[in-house]
N, C-alpha and C positions, 0 to 999 in steps of 0.2 A: 744715210747710211743703209747698206743692205744687209740682207741675212747672210750674206756669204763673207762678211768681213773676216779676215783671219790675220794671223801674224807670220804667215807664209811658213808654215811648218816648224816654227821653232819650239813648239811644246809636242811631247808625245801624248797620244790619247791615255796612256797609263797614268802620266803624270796629272793630266787634268781629272782623272778619276780620283784623286786625292780628296778624301773628306775635308781637309783643311782648305784646299783650293776652292772646293765648292762652297764652303762657308764663306770665304772672302767674296766670292761673286754673289751670294746670296745677301751678304751685308751691303754691297754696293748697289745690287739692283733694289734693294729694300729702302735706300735712302735716295733713290731715283724718282722724285715726285713728278718730272715733267716727261718721262718715259724715253729719255736719250738712249739709255742702253738696252732697250727693248729688243732690238734686233741685232744687237752686237753679239758676237760669239764670245764664249767663255775666254779664249785666248786672247782677244782683243782687249777685253776688261781688265785681264791681268797682266797685260804688257807693261803698264806703268812700274809695276813693282820690280821689273828687271832693269837694274842700273849697273853697267860694267864697270870696271875699275877705271877705266879711260874716262867714261862718262862722269864718274863721281870725282874725278880730278878737274874736270871742267865746269861743275857747278860751284858757284861762290858761295861761300858761307857768311858772306856779310849782307846785313838788311835783314828784314822780316822773313819767316819761312813762308813759302808760298802756300797759300789756302788750299790748293789741290794736293800738295805734299802733306800737310796736316790731315786732310780728309782720308788720304791713303794709309797714314799711321793709324788713325782712329779705326778704318775699316779692318787693319790687320789685327789690332787687339780687339775689337768686337768680334771677329771671327775666332779668336782664342777664346773667349768668354763664350760664345755660342756653342763652340764644341765642347768646352768643360760642362756646360749645362745640358747638352745632350748625353754626355757620359755619366753625369751624376744626379741629374735632376734638381740640382740646387739653382736657383735663380743667381746668374752671375751679372755684375756691372763692369763697366769701364771708366777709368779717369785718365786722361790725358793733360797733363799740365806742362807746357811749353813755353820757355822765355822767348823773348823777340830774337834772342841770340841762337836759337836752335838746340838749348839744353833744357832738360826736363826729366819727367817721369811717366811711365805709362803703369797704371795699377789695374789688375783685375781682381775684383773681390766678390765674396759671396758672404751675406751677414756681415759678420766682424772678421773673417778669415780672408787674409791675403793670399789668393791663389797664385798670382804672377806679378812679380816686380821687374820692371825694367828701366834701367837709367838710360836715357837717350841723349846722345851726342851727335853733333852735326846733323841735326833733323833734316836740314836742307837736302842731304844726300841720302835720305831713307832709301834703300832697296836692296836687292839682293842680286847676286851673279846669274842666276837661273831660277827657273820655277821649281826645280827639285830643291833649291835651297830654300826658297820660300816655304814650300810645304815641310821640309825638314825642321827648320827653325820654328815654324808655327806648331807641328806636332810635338816638338820637345817641351815647348811652353804648355801645351795642353796636358801632356803626360804628367809633368811636374805639378800642375794645379789639380788633376785628378787624383794624384797620389796624396796631395794635402787634404783635399776634400774628403777622401776616404779615411785618412788618418785622424782628423778632427771634424767628423759630421756634425756634431753638436754645435760647433762655433760657427759654422756655416750656416746653420739654421736660426742663429740669433738675429 
């Protein structure tokens, strides 16, 4: 791969400046022990998070959830935790529990405080219509988590 990899202009530079999208890219690159994504553009790294309605219909929900999809789900919620950590200073952790059928939970917590709880259905089809929606959904979870952390700071420090 070259340093000029891109998604052919599907994302505006304003969207790519989103703190949440930057956090996702940071999480993916942080888990890249072999340097595969070193020269990839942020757009190219974020491209798998875009799954159109048509594409979702084409993805079978039978069988195990693809490990790449599981890694994408984990990266998304780790980005939520990282952003909450940046905003509050509380160490945040993520637990993703998925059954082989694609059902489960994503939990973001700090101490004994649950900052974000999301029920996962059809994890095989995890994705968003656009990068704008990825950023919007992520920031919504971050803001709710930050509000809870500010409301109950002593529980987050336990």
